[in-house]
N, C-alpha and C positions, 0 to 999 in steps of 0.2 A: 400609766405605765409609758416609758419611752423605749421603743425597741429600734435598733439600727440593724438591718440585714445587708450582708454583703453579698450580692450577687442576685442579678435580676432574671434568671431563668424562670423556667414554669414553677421550680418548687420554692423560689425565694419570692415571686410575686403572689403565688397561691398563698403561701403561709401570712405574707403580709397583709393580704386582701381580708383573711380571715381575722387577724390581728386587730386590724383597723374595725371590723364588724363589731368585735367584743369590746371596743371603746379605747383601745391603745393608739398612742400617736406613733407612727413608723415611717422610718427613712430607710430607702433602698439605696446602696450605693452599688454602681455597675462599672465594670472596668471597660466594657466596650458599649454596646446597645442592648437595651432590653429586649428580652425573648432570642437572644442570639445564643452563641455556643452551642451546647448538645441539643437544647430545646429547639432550636433552627434547624440543626443537621439531621434530625431523626427522622424518622418515616411515619410515626404516629400510629404504630399498631397498639391497640389494648390486647396483647397478645397472650392471654393466660394459658390457652391450650398449646402453643406452639413453643413460647419462650421457658416455661417453667415447668418442663417435663422433669428434670432432674432436680428442681428447686427444693431446698431446706424447707421444713413445714411452716417457719415462722413469714419467710418469705412467700410462701404459697399462700397464707392465711392474709397476708398483708395485700397480695395481688387481688384475691376473691373480694376482700373487703373494698379495696379500689373498683374492682370492676362492677359492683353492686353500686357504689356511689355515683359512677359516671352518668346515667342517664340525668338525674336531678342535678347533679353538679354544673352538666352543660347547660341546661335549660336555665338555671339560675344565673351562670355566668353570660350567657346569651342574652338575658333580661337585662341585667346590670350593664353590658358593654355596647348592646345593639349590634354586635358582631356574631355572624354564624361561625360555627366551628367545624361544621360539615361532618358530624359524627355519624357513622356509617356501619349498621349493624348486618352487613352483607354476607356475614361468615366468613370461614377460612376453609381452605381446602390443603391439607398436608399429605403430600405425595410420598409413596415408598420409594427409596432408591434400589431396593432388592426384597427377596423373600424374607430374609431375617428381619429387616427393618418393618415389612408388613405385619410379621407376627407379632412384633412388639407394638406396634399401633392397635392389632386386635386385642390384646390385652387392656389396652385403654379405652376400648370403646364401650363405655357404659353411660346411662343417663342419656342426655341428647348427644352424645358424641356415637358416631356410627361408621362402620366401614363402608366404603364404596369401591366397586370394581371400576376397571377401566372406563367402561361405556357410561357409566354414572358419573364419574370424574368429567369425561369429555362433555356430557350434558350439562353438567354445572359451569364448566369452562370449554366452550368449543375450539378454543386456540391450541388447547392441549395436543401433543403428539402421542405418540406410543407411550403407554404408562402402564403401572401395574395397579392402580388404584391407590387407596390410601384413607386417611381419617377424615372425615367431615365436622367441623364444628359450626353449627348453623347461626349461633349468636354472637361469634367472635367480632370484634369491632375496630374500627380505626377511624382517628381524627385529623384534620388538617393540623399538625403540630405549630406551624407558623402562625395559623390563624388563632390558635389558642394563647399564643405568646401575646399576639397584639391585643385579645379580649381580655387577657389579665391584666396587661398594663393600661387598658384603658379603665377597667373596673376598679384596680388599684388606686389609680388618679382621681377618679370620679369619688370614691369613699374619702378622699381627703389624705391620700398618702403622698409624700415627697419621693421623688426619683431623680437620681443624679447620674446621668449616662457618663461614661468618658472619665469616670472619677474613682480609680483603682484605690482600693484599701492597701495600705502599706504597714499599717502596726496597728496591732489592738492594745488599746492602753490599760493598765489596771491599776487598781487604788485600793490599797487594803487586801490586796489577794483576791479581787473581784474586777472582773471585764468593765471598766466604766466609760470607754471613749474608743473611737475608731479614727485613726488619722489617715489622711489622704494627702496627696501633694498640695492639696488646694485648702485643706481645711480640718477641723477638729470636730467630730459629732460625739457629743455626750449621749450616753444612754444607760438605763437600768437593767437591759439585757442586750446581748448581741448575738446575732445568729449569722454564721458563716453557712452559705449555701451558694457557693462560688464555682460548683461543679468540678472539673479537674483541675482548676486552679486553687482549689481549698487547700491543697497541701503547701501552699507558698505562705500559708498564714497558721502559726500556733502549731506547727509539726502535725497536722492531721494527715492520717496515713491513706491517702488517695492518690491513685497514678492515673495517667491520661492513657485512654486505650483508643487509637485510632479507627474510625469507620469511614469508608467510603460508599456513595451511593450515586448511582445514574438515573436520569430520566429519560425515557421514550416517550416519542410522540407518533400515534398511528397515522397511516395513510387515510385518506377521506374515506375510503370504503371499509375500514376496519374499525371494530368497537372494542373498548377495553373489556378486559375479563371482570366480572360482578365482584366475586368475593376475591380476599387475598390468597394468593398461592404460594406456598413453600415447598422448595424441592431443590435438589442440586446444590444445597448449602448456602441457597440464596431465598429472598421472599420479593414476591412482586405484589406491589401495592396501588390498586388503582386511585386515581385522583381524577374523579369524573368532572368535578366542576372546573379543573385546570387543563382538561384533555390530555393528560400523560400518566404514564404507568412508572412508578419508583421501583428500582432494583436494587437491593442492597444485601447485607453491608458486609464489607471485610473488618478483620479484626488483626490490629497489630499495634503492638508497642513501640511507639515510634517517640516517644517524648512528646513534645508540643508543637510536632511538626503537622500541619493541615494542608499540606500540598497534595492535590490530586495527582494519581499517577496512572501512566498508561496501561502498566500491568493491571491495577485494580479494574480499571475500566474495561479492558479487555476480558478480564476474566468474569465481571459479574454479566456483561453482555452475552459471552458464550454460554455461561451457566443457563440465564434466562432463555436463550434461544434452544437449548436443549429440551428445557420444558415446553417450550411454544414456538415452534419452528418458524412460524409467519414473523415473527418478531425481527427475522433478518431485513425485512423491508420495512421496519420501522426506523424513524431518525432520532439520533442521540441529540437531546436538547440542552441537556445540563449535566453536570458531572461537580459534585462536592465532596468535603470530607469534614467531620467533627471529631470531637474529644470526648470519649464515655468517660465518667469519673468511676474507677474501681477500687473496692477496698481489699485488703490483703487475703480476706476470706471470700470476698465477693457478695456480702451481704451489705444492706445499707448502714449507714452512721445517723441515727436520727435520736438527738437527745443532749444531754448536758456532757460537757468536758470536766476535766479534773479542775478548771478555773471556775469558779464561782461566777453565774452570770453568763457566761460564754456557751453558746449551745452550737451543734452542727446539724445540717440536713444535707447528707451528701452520700456517694458511693451507690448511687441509683443503677449505676452500670447500664445495661440494656432495656430497663423499664422504667426509666424515669417519666416519660408522658403517662404510662398505665398508673404508676404509683401516685401523681398529681394530686387528686382529690383526698385521698387518704392521708398522705403526708401534711397536705396543708391543715387538714383538721387535728391530727396527731401532735402536730409541733406546736401548733397555736395553744393547744391544750397543756402542753408540756411547758412552755415558755410562761405560761398565766398560772400554773401550778395546779393545773385541775386533772393531771393523770400520771401515772408512772410510766418509766422509760421500759421499753419491752427488752429483756435482757439479752435476746440475741442481736439486737441493734445499737446495743450500747456503745458509744463512742470511746468509752473508758475500758472496753475490753481489751483493747492494745495496748494500756498503759504499761 
């Protein structure tokens, strides 16, 4: 089976890798560079607790499945690529902003999740200032998403896949009512199946209902005498993710519908830094080392689009919004099976629900 994938983010690469393992011939066309876009701009949290508090049940189920797959997926990918993903299961601390928020957290404290008071929170993260405590999730994880993109690229190529960067798809050709080829400015790529996994740019092909949502992130570097926090810290409407192997702390992220604009702004930079400093006052002495923006792909109902379109042979893997890194291993397995006809589409994620 010959499959052409549009988009070399972690979704397209992961699905392509799984299809190659199943014996397919896979070509990926990427408008820029592999592992770029939202995959590059993310902070890499595998945030089942923090991000999915109000999630619909199908999305929560997908997230829990992905979370369970991650350790084995990471080990397999590191072995295949020779590249570390820096998977870190250091936990996450969700700080309450007021008594009402703390009460909501108390209602969620079951299983391994537990409430911590201000002193316990500061014991976990000595950098914290005054706080009300919050919810401690001991096994929450994060990964270096940029290393993930590089590792998937290497594994995909080593498995025999073809990857064409700087080659944007401009049209999906149909024959007999079925997707049969992808056209770019440089060539025509025949296919038995076509998968659109182009993130925020998916909407430019076949009227896929995905909009870009801009998010900005900053990176702070500590002075020589300071240490990074151990867990991920959430509070003041931001998250703070340690990158120990890089010696910096990521702080994100803003949410703004601004079309395809990826220009970092002073207002976002200052907001992110001020919020992080409210959580950890000593960050005022840390150095701003980087600032970037990316585009999250969001569907009209906020749920992913995973499955076939109304056009035979044309599939979509998009709309992951804020959880693209977390969903990676589950989407890779699910979409490979769908394309190969080994599974049925999950109704809540069916791209045809918007037809």
